[in-house]
N, C-alpha and C positions, 0 to 999 in steps of 0.2 A: 805689567809685571807685579804691580801691587795686588791685583786680584788673585794671582797665582799664590802669592805668599799667604794671603788671608785664607784662601781655600785650603791650602796645606795645613795651616794652623788650626782651622776648624776641624778638619779630618783628624789631626793629631789629638785634639782635645776630645773629640767624640770617641776615638779609639781608646784613650785613657779612661774615659767614663765607662765604656762598655767592658773594659778589662777588669774593672773593680768588682769585687764580689757583691757589693750592695746595690749595684746599678739595676739588677733585675727587680729587687724589692722596691726600689725608688720609683721605677717605671710602673710597676703594678699598683702601688699606692696612688700615684698621680692619675692613672687611668680610672681607678675605682673612684677617686674623689671627683673626677670630671663626670663620670656616669651618674653619680649621686646628685651632683649639682644640676646636671641636665634633666634628670628625672624629676627634680623638684622645681623646675623653672617653667616659664611659659612655653618652652620647647618640648615639654613632656609628651604632648600628643604625637608630635612627629617622631620622637625618640621611640615610643612604644609602637607606632606604626612601622618603623624600620625594622624592629625586632620580629615582626610578623611577615616580612617580605620573604618570599621563597627563593632560595638559591638551590637549584637542583631539586631533589625530592623532599628536602626539609626547609623549614623556616630558619631564619638566622638564629632565633631563640633556641630551636632544637639543635642546631649545629653547635652553639655554645654549650648547652646542657649535656648533650650526648657525646660529641666528638672532642671538643676542646677540653672539657673537664676530665675526660678519660685520659687524654694525653698529659694533662697537668698532673694528675695523681700517679700516672706511670713514672713520670720524671721525678716526682717527689719520692716515690718508693725506691727508684734507682739511686737517688742521691743518699737516702738513708742507708741503703745496702752498702754503697761505697764507703760511707762514713763508718759503718760497723766493721767493714773488713779492713780498711786502710787508714781511716781517719781517726778523729778524736774519740769516737765511740768504741774503738777496738780494744781499749784497755779498761 
């Protein structure tokens, strides 16, 4: 019974964090810091090797550069458009 209570509490805390507007930025900064730390550690050789592993027709580095960055900038553009039409940038 105690584990159910703690599981529900963890899920509630996670939900509150993800509902916060700043959570995406916090996660992005944490992952970027982790990547920088890994690239400058003794694990750097393995890190860069993983970037060149092929998944489908492209390497992971190409997936990041071509696909994920395009989706990221699409979402940024949509967010700016929403702010200009309905948000704080509309006035």
